[in-house]
PDB file of N, CA, C and O in Angstrom:
ATOM      1  N   UNK A   1     -39.521 -64.057 -48.514  1.00  0.00           N
ATOM      2  CA  UNK A   1     -40.063 -65.127 -47.750  1.00  0.00           C
ATOM      3  C   UNK A   1     -39.418 -65.096 -46.259  1.00  0.00           C
ATOM      4  O   UNK A   1     -40.037 -65.335 -45.222  1.00  0.00           O
ATOM      5  N   UNK A   2     -38.409 -64.843 -46.341  1.00  0.00           N
ATOM      6  CA  UNK A   2     -37.706 -64.397 -44.924  1.00  0.00           C
ATOM      7  C   UNK A   2     -38.170 -63.604 -43.841  1.00  0.00           C
ATOM      8  O   UNK A   2     -38.045 -63.803 -42.632  1.00  0.00           O
ATOM      9  N   UNK A   3     -38.685 -62.737 -44.410  1.00  0.00           N
ATOM     10  CA  UNK A   3     -39.421 -61.496 -43.836  1.00  0.00           C
ATOM     11  C   UNK A   3     -40.099 -61.818 -42.858  1.00  0.00           C
ATOM     12  O   UNK A   3     -39.898 -61.291 -41.764  1.00  0.00           O
ATOM     13  N   UNK A   4     -40.929 -62.638 -43.024  1.00  0.00           N
ATOM     14  CA  UNK A   4     -42.176 -63.429 -42.405  1.00  0.00           C
ATOM     15  C   UNK A   4     -41.691 -63.879 -41.054  1.00  0.00           C
ATOM     16  O   UNK A   4     -42.284 -63.693 -39.991  1.00  0.00           O
ATOM     17  N   UNK A   5     -40.427 -64.556 -41.242  1.00  0.00           N
ATOM     18  CA  UNK A   5     -39.967 -65.246 -39.767  1.00  0.00           C
ATOM     19  C   UNK A   5     -39.183 -64.320 -38.777  1.00  0.00           C
ATOM     20  O   UNK A   5     -38.730 -64.738 -37.712  1.00  0.00           O
ATOM     21  N   UNK A   6     -39.069 -63.133 -39.179  1.00  0.00           N
ATOM     22  CA  UNK A   6     -38.165 -62.042 -38.191  1.00  0.00           C
ATOM     23  C   UNK A   6     -39.245 -61.700 -37.212  1.00  0.00           C
ATOM     24  O   UNK A   6     -40.450 -61.597 -37.443  1.00  0.00           O
ATOM     25  N   UNK A   7     -38.580 -61.534 -36.026  1.00  0.00           N
ATOM     26  CA  UNK A   7     -39.687 -61.005 -34.617  1.00  0.00           C
ATOM     27  C   UNK A   7     -39.616 -59.462 -34.875  1.00  0.00           C
ATOM     28  O   UNK A   7     -38.561 -58.830 -34.918  1.00  0.00           O
ATOM     29  N   UNK A   8     -40.757 -58.980 -35.028  1.00  0.00           N
ATOM     30  CA  UNK A   8     -40.551 -57.135 -34.768  1.00  0.00           C
ATOM     31  C   UNK A   8     -40.251 -56.761 -33.771  1.00  0.00           C
ATOM     32  O   UNK A   8     -40.762 -57.175 -32.730  1.00  0.00           O
ATOM     33  N   UNK A   9     -39.216 -55.755 -33.833  1.00  0.00           N
ATOM     34  CA  UNK A   9     -38.677 -55.118 -32.459  1.00  0.00           C
ATOM     35  C   UNK A   9     -39.554 -54.143 -32.366  1.00  0.00           C
ATOM     36  O   UNK A   9     -40.091 -53.481 -33.255  1.00  0.00           O
ATOM     37  N   UNK A  10     -39.701 -54.089 -30.748  1.00  0.00           N
ATOM     38  CA  UNK A  10     -40.630 -53.284 -29.771  1.00  0.00           C
ATOM     39  C   UNK A  10     -39.450 -52.087 -29.448  1.00  0.00           C
ATOM     40  O   UNK A  10     -38.355 -52.271 -28.915  1.00  0.00           O
ATOM     41  N   UNK A  11     -40.072 -50.713 -29.978  1.00  0.00           N
ATOM     42  CA  UNK A  11     -39.245 -49.818 -29.359  1.00  0.00           C
ATOM     43  C   UNK A  11     -39.086 -49.506 -27.713  1.00  0.00           C
ATOM     44  O   UNK A  11     -39.937 -49.925 -26.928  1.00  0.00           O
ATOM     45  N   UNK A  12     -38.280 -48.971 -27.401  1.00  0.00           N
ATOM     46  CA  UNK A  12     -37.830 -48.783 -26.352  1.00  0.00           C
ATOM     47  C   UNK A  12     -38.947 -47.966 -25.539  1.00  0.00           C
ATOM     48  O   UNK A  12     -39.363 -48.429 -24.476  1.00  0.00           O
ATOM     49  N   UNK A  13     -39.409 -46.805 -26.020  1.00  0.00           N
ATOM     50  CA  UNK A  13     -40.313 -46.355 -25.883  1.00  0.00           C
ATOM     51  C   UNK A  13     -41.618 -47.228 -25.219  1.00  0.00           C
ATOM     52  O   UNK A  13     -42.202 -46.961 -24.169  1.00  0.00           O
ATOM     53  N   UNK A  14     -41.830 -48.096 -25.941  1.00  0.00           N
ATOM     54  CA  UNK A  14     -43.127 -48.927 -25.660  1.00  0.00           C
ATOM     55  C   UNK A  14     -42.637 -49.708 -24.505  1.00  0.00           C
ATOM     56  O   UNK A  14     -43.515 -50.238 -23.824  1.00  0.00           O
ATOM     57  N   UNK A  15     -41.173 -49.915 -24.083  1.00  0.00           N
ATOM     58  CA  UNK A  15     -40.829 -50.794 -23.067  1.00  0.00           C
ATOM     59  C   UNK A  15     -41.094 -49.945 -21.728  1.00  0.00           C
ATOM     60  O   UNK A  15     -41.699 -50.349 -20.736  1.00  0.00           O
ATOM     61  N   UNK A  16     -40.601 -48.874 -21.885  1.00  0.00           N
ATOM     62  CA  UNK A  16     -40.470 -47.854 -20.707  1.00  0.00           C
ATOM     63  C   UNK A  16     -42.220 -47.658 -20.462  1.00  0.00           C
ATOM     64  O   UNK A  16     -42.654 -47.739 -19.313  1.00  0.00           O
ATOM     65  N   UNK A  17     -42.963 -47.452 -21.380  1.00  0.00           N
ATOM     66  CA  UNK A  17     -44.426 -47.398 -20.920  1.00  0.00           C
ATOM     67  C   UNK A  17     -45.183 -48.559 -20.180  1.00  0.00           C
ATOM     68  O   UNK A  17     -46.088 -48.586 -19.345  1.00  0.00           O
ATOM     69  N   UNK A  18     -44.475 -49.457 -20.799  1.00  0.00           N
ATOM     70  CA  UNK A  18     -45.249 -50.876 -20.384  1.00  0.00           C
ATOM     71  C   UNK A  18     -44.558 -51.223 -19.020  1.00  0.00           C
ATOM     72  O   UNK A  18     -45.099 -52.125 -18.380  1.00  0.00           O
ATOM     73  N   UNK A  19     -43.582 -50.713 -18.550  1.00  0.00           N
ATOM     74  CA  UNK A  19     -42.951 -50.902 -17.220  1.00  0.00           C
ATOM     75  C   UNK A  19     -43.469 -50.164 -16.205  1.00  0.00           C
ATOM     76  O   UNK A  19     -43.471 -50.399 -14.997  1.00  0.00           O
ATOM     77  N   UNK A  20     -43.996 -49.062 -16.940  1.00  0.00           N
ATOM     78  CA  UNK A  20     -44.554 -47.764 -15.760  1.00  0.00           C
ATOM     79  C   UNK A  20     -45.717 -48.487 -15.616  1.00  0.00           C
ATOM     80  O   UNK A  20     -46.013 -48.756 -14.452  1.00  0.00           O
ATOM     81  N   UNK A  21     -46.631 -48.963 -16.685  1.00  0.00           N
ATOM     82  CA  UNK A  21     -47.719 -49.349 -16.333  1.00  0.00           C
ATOM     83  C   UNK A  21     -47.966 -50.470 -15.477  1.00  0.00           C
ATOM     84  O   UNK A  21     -49.001 -50.603 -14.825  1.00  0.00           O
ATOM     85  N   UNK A  22     -46.785 -51.464 -15.486  1.00  0.00           N
ATOM     86  CA  UNK A  22     -46.968 -52.483 -14.570  1.00  0.00           C
ATOM     87  C   UNK A  22     -46.798 -51.992 -13.242  1.00  0.00           C
ATOM     88  O   UNK A  22     -47.607 -52.450 -12.434  1.00  0.00           O
ATOM     89  N   UNK A  23     -45.701 -50.931 -12.668  1.00  0.00           N
ATOM     90  CA  UNK A  23     -45.449 -50.521 -11.708  1.00  0.00           C
ATOM     91  C   UNK A  23     -46.646 -49.898 -11.072  1.00  0.00           C
ATOM     92  O   UNK A  23     -47.016 -50.217  -9.942  1.00  0.00           O
ATOM     93  N   UNK A  24     -47.264 -48.980 -11.833  1.00  0.00           N
ATOM     94  CA  UNK A  24     -48.518 -48.339 -11.464  1.00  0.00           C
ATOM     95  C   UNK A  24     -49.606 -49.163 -11.133  1.00  0.00           C
ATOM     96  O   UNK A  24     -50.421 -48.804 -10.283  1.00  0.00           O
ATOM     97  N   UNK A  25     -49.691 -50.218 -11.715  1.00  0.00           N
ATOM     98  CA  UNK A  25     -50.878 -51.401 -11.421  1.00  0.00           C
ATOM     99  C   UNK A  25     -50.599 -51.719 -10.034  1.00  0.00           C
ATOM    100  O   UNK A  25     -51.324 -51.502  -9.063  1.00  0.00           O
ATOM    101  N   UNK A  26     -49.304 -52.334 -10.072  1.00  0.00           N
ATOM    102  CA  UNK A  26     -48.885 -52.750  -8.804  1.00  0.00           C
ATOM    103  C   UNK A  26     -48.980 -52.044  -7.629  1.00  0.00           C
ATOM    104  O   UNK A  26     -49.137 -52.553  -6.519  1.00  0.00           O
ATOM    105  N   UNK A  27     -48.887 -50.888  -7.868  1.00  0.00           N
ATOM    106  CA  UNK A  27     -49.016 -49.953  -6.687  1.00  0.00           C
ATOM    107  C   UNK A  27     -50.652 -49.655  -6.251  1.00  0.00           C
ATOM    108  O   UNK A  27     -51.105 -49.658  -5.106  1.00  0.00           O
ATOM    109  N   UNK A  28     -51.174 -49.471  -7.159  1.00  0.00           N
ATOM    110  CA  UNK A  28     -52.529 -49.528  -7.021  1.00  0.00           C
ATOM    111  C   UNK A  28     -53.378 -50.906  -6.342  1.00  0.00           C
ATOM    112  O   UNK A  28     -54.330 -50.881  -5.562  1.00  0.00           O
ATOM    113  N   UNK A  29     -52.727 -52.001  -6.887  1.00  0.00           N
ATOM    114  CA  UNK A  29     -53.244 -53.205  -6.125  1.00  0.00           C
ATOM    115  C   UNK A  29     -52.831 -53.108  -4.646  1.00  0.00           C
ATOM    116  O   UNK A  29     -53.605 -53.389  -3.732  1.00  0.00           O
ATOM    117  N   UNK A  30     -51.720 -52.744  -4.488  1.00  0.00           N
ATOM    118  CA  UNK A  30     -51.043 -52.631  -3.022  1.00  0.00           C
ATOM    119  C   UNK A  30     -52.093 -51.663  -2.142  1.00  0.00           C
ATOM    120  O   UNK A  30     -52.610 -52.074  -1.103  1.00  0.00           O
ATOM    121  N   UNK A  31     -52.324 -50.432  -2.644  1.00  0.00           N
ATOM    122  CA  UNK A  31     -53.150 -49.306  -1.920  1.00  0.00           C
ATOM    123  C   UNK A  31     -54.603 -49.994  -1.767  1.00  0.00           C
ATOM    124  O   UNK A  31     -55.221 -49.890  -0.707  1.00  0.00           O
ATOM    125  N   UNK A  32     -55.140 -50.730  -2.920  1.00  0.00           N
ATOM    126  CA  UNK A  32     -56.137 -51.132  -2.768  1.00  0.00           C
ATOM    127  C   UNK A  32     -56.336 -52.407  -1.632  1.00  0.00           C
ATOM    128  O   UNK A  32     -57.341 -52.654  -0.964  1.00  0.00           O
ATOM    129  N   UNK A  33     -55.068 -53.101  -1.652  1.00  0.00           N
ATOM    130  CA  UNK A  33     -55.346 -54.277  -0.601  1.00  0.00           C
ATOM    131  C   UNK A  33     -55.316 -53.819   0.800  1.00  0.00           C
ATOM    132  O   UNK A  33     -55.950 -54.366   1.703  1.00  0.00           O
ATOM    133  N   UNK A  34     -54.467 -52.676   0.958  1.00  0.00           N
ATOM    134  CA  UNK A  34     -54.214 -52.112   2.294  1.00  0.00           C
ATOM    135  C   UNK A  34     -55.714 -51.581   2.691  1.00  0.00           C
ATOM    136  O   UNK A  34     -56.239 -51.741   3.793  1.00  0.00           O
ATOM    137  N   UNK A  35     -56.318 -50.888   1.518  1.00  0.00           N
ATOM    138  CA  UNK A  35     -57.735 -50.291   2.018  1.00  0.00           C
ATOM    139  C   UNK A  35     -58.802 -51.216   2.260  1.00  0.00           C
ATOM    140  O   UNK A  35     -59.746 -50.969   3.010  1.00  0.00           O
ATOM    141  N   UNK A  36     -58.641 -52.329   1.595  1.00  0.00           N
ATOM    142  CA  UNK A  36     -59.789 -53.204   1.856  1.00  0.00           C
ATOM    143  C   UNK A  36     -59.402 -54.292   3.165  1.00  0.00           C
ATOM    144  O   UNK A  36     -60.312 -54.760   3.850  1.00  0.00           O
ATOM    145  N   UNK A  37     -58.145 -54.588   3.391  1.00  0.00           N
ATOM    146  CA  UNK A  37     -57.932 -55.225   4.821  1.00  0.00           C
ATOM    147  C   UNK A  37     -58.408 -54.367   6.129  1.00  0.00           C
ATOM    148  O   UNK A  37     -58.498 -54.898   7.237  1.00  0.00           O
ATOM    149  N   UNK A  38     -58.702 -53.004   5.895  1.00  0.00           N
ATOM    150  CA  UNK A  38     -59.169 -52.371   7.053  1.00  0.00           C
ATOM    151  C   UNK A  38     -58.085 -51.821   8.084  1.00  0.00           C
ATOM    152  O   UNK A  38     -58.194 -51.259   9.174  1.00  0.00           O
ATOM    153  N   UNK A  39     -57.006 -52.201   7.313  1.00  0.00           N
ATOM    154  CA  UNK A  39     -55.698 -51.775   8.319  1.00  0.00           C
ATOM    155  C   UNK A  39     -55.279 -50.119   7.789  1.00  0.00           C
ATOM    156  O   UNK A  39     -54.239 -49.903   7.167  1.00  0.00           O
ATOM    157  N   UNK A  40     -56.212 -49.087   8.130  1.00  0.00           N
ATOM    158  CA  UNK A  40     -56.166 -47.836   7.542  1.00  0.00           C
ATOM    159  C   UNK A  40     -55.239 -47.169   8.152  1.00  0.00           C
ATOM    160  O   UNK A  40     -54.845 -46.109   7.666  1.00  0.00           O
ATOM    161  N   UNK A  41     -54.709 -47.671   9.349  1.00  0.00           N
ATOM    162  CA  UNK A  41     -53.609 -46.750  10.012  1.00  0.00           C
ATOM    163  C   UNK A  41     -52.404 -46.802   9.498  1.00  0.00           C
ATOM    164  O   UNK A  41     -51.722 -45.777   9.477  1.00  0.00           O
ATOM    165  N   UNK A  42     -51.947 -47.935   9.018  1.00  0.00           N
ATOM    166  CA  UNK A  42     -50.558 -47.993   8.297  1.00  0.00           C
ATOM    167  C   UNK A  42     -50.831 -47.070   6.849  1.00  0.00           C
ATOM    168  O   UNK A  42     -49.866 -46.407   6.469  1.00  0.00           O
ATOM    169  N   UNK A  43     -51.891 -47.013   6.164  1.00  0.00           N
ATOM    170  CA  UNK A  43     -52.082 -46.152   5.038  1.00  0.00           C
ATOM    171  C   UNK A  43     -52.110 -44.938   5.206  1.00  0.00           C
ATOM    172  O   UNK A  43     -51.549 -44.079   4.525  1.00  0.00           O
ATOM    173  N   UNK A  44     -52.761 -44.809   6.118  1.00  0.00           N
ATOM    174  CA  UNK A  44     -52.677 -43.144   6.455  1.00  0.00           C
ATOM    175  C   UNK A  44     -51.351 -42.535   7.060  1.00  0.00           C
ATOM    176  O   UNK A  44     -50.953 -41.370   7.061  1.00  0.00           O
ATOM    177  N   UNK A  45     -50.799 -43.673   7.570  1.00  0.00           N
ATOM    178  CA  UNK A  45     -49.157 -43.119   8.355  1.00  0.00           C
ATOM    179  C   UNK A  45     -48.220 -42.822   7.240  1.00  0.00           C
ATOM    180  O   UNK A  45     -47.323 -41.994   7.403  1.00  0.00           O
ATOM    181  N   UNK A  46     -48.374 -43.436   6.149  1.00  0.00           N
ATOM    182  CA  UNK A  46     -47.832 -43.259   4.870  1.00  0.00           C
ATOM    183  C   UNK A  46     -48.073 -42.162   4.006  1.00  0.00           C
ATOM    184  O   UNK A  46     -47.307 -41.709   3.156  1.00  0.00           O
ATOM    185  N   UNK A  47     -49.291 -41.753   4.328  1.00  0.00           N
ATOM    186  CA  UNK A  47     -50.037 -40.264   3.516  1.00  0.00           C
ATOM    187  C   UNK A  47     -50.121 -39.367   4.391  1.00  0.00           C
ATOM    188  O   UNK A  47     -50.831 -39.528   5.384  1.00  0.00           O
ATOM    189  N   UNK A  48     -49.352 -38.170   4.165  1.00  0.00           N
ATOM    190  CA  UNK A  48     -49.263 -37.010   5.070  1.00  0.00           C
ATOM    191  C   UNK A  48     -50.656 -36.268   4.948  1.00  0.00           C
ATOM    192  O   UNK A  48     -51.060 -35.965   3.825  1.00  0.00           O
ATOM    193  N   UNK A  49     -51.382 -35.975   6.049  1.00  0.00           N
ATOM    194  CA  UNK A  49     -52.414 -34.807   5.990  1.00  0.00           C
ATOM    195  C   UNK A  49     -53.592 -35.753   5.246  1.00  0.00           C
ATOM    196  O   UNK A  49     -54.289 -35.160   4.423  1.00  0.00           O
ATOM    197  N   UNK A  50     -53.853 -37.121   5.466  1.00  0.00           N
ATOM    198  CA  UNK A  50     -54.942 -37.724   4.966  1.00  0.00           C
ATOM    199  C   UNK A  50     -55.919 -38.053   6.092  1.00  0.00           C
ATOM    200  O   UNK A  50     -55.554 -38.294   7.242  1.00  0.00           O
ATOM    201  N   UNK A  51     -57.250 -38.045   5.657  1.00  0.00           N
ATOM    202  CA  UNK A  51     -58.309 -38.301   6.503  1.00  0.00           C
ATOM    203  C   UNK A  51     -59.002 -39.465   6.075  1.00  0.00           C
ATOM    204  O   UNK A  51     -59.268 -39.663   4.890  1.00  0.00           O
ATOM    205  N   UNK A  52     -59.325 -40.298   7.058  1.00  0.00           N
ATOM    206  CA  UNK A  52     -60.231 -41.768   6.805  1.00  0.00           C
ATOM    207  C   UNK A  52     -61.419 -41.345   7.352  1.00  0.00           C
ATOM    208  O   UNK A  52     -61.535 -40.704   8.397  1.00  0.00           O
ATOM    209  N   UNK A  53     -62.576 -41.834   6.391  1.00  0.00           N
ATOM    210  CA  UNK A  53     -63.756 -41.422   6.786  1.00  0.00           C
ATOM    211  C   UNK A  53     -63.997 -42.883   6.754  1.00  0.00           C
ATOM    212  O   UNK A  53     -63.582 -43.554   5.809  1.00  0.00           O
ATOM    213  N   UNK A  54     -64.832 -43.552   8.019  1.00  0.00           N
ATOM    214  CA  UNK A  54     -65.316 -45.072   8.025  1.00  0.00           C
ATOM    215  C   UNK A  54     -66.695 -44.847   8.090  1.00  0.00           C
ATOM    216  O   UNK A  54     -67.202 -44.201   9.007  1.00  0.00           O
ATOM    217  N   UNK A  55     -67.482 -45.461   6.952  1.00  0.00           N
ATOM    218  CA  UNK A  55     -68.742 -45.714   6.905  1.00  0.00           C
ATOM    219  C   UNK A  55     -69.227 -47.337   7.120  1.00  0.00           C
ATOM    220  O   UNK A  55     -69.144 -48.289   6.343  1.00  0.00           O
ATOM    221  N   UNK A  56     -69.687 -47.259   8.295  1.00  0.00           N
ATOM    222  CA  UNK A  56     -70.327 -48.996   8.346  1.00  0.00           C
ATOM    223  C   UNK A  56     -71.627 -48.904   8.813  1.00  0.00           C
ATOM    224  O   UNK A  56     -72.307 -49.920   8.951  1.00  0.00           O
TER     225      UNK A  56
END
């Protein structure tokens, strides 16, 4: 009966995968926010040899 009250351990591989996913999503949110703000000059300055096509 004591087995039900124990907290299952999460392996370190799952922790590393979750951390990598959170970092990736944060980076994508940052890039998306920069692109949506219209300030593409800073975004393209950080990415070498990138072209910006504005369609309005």
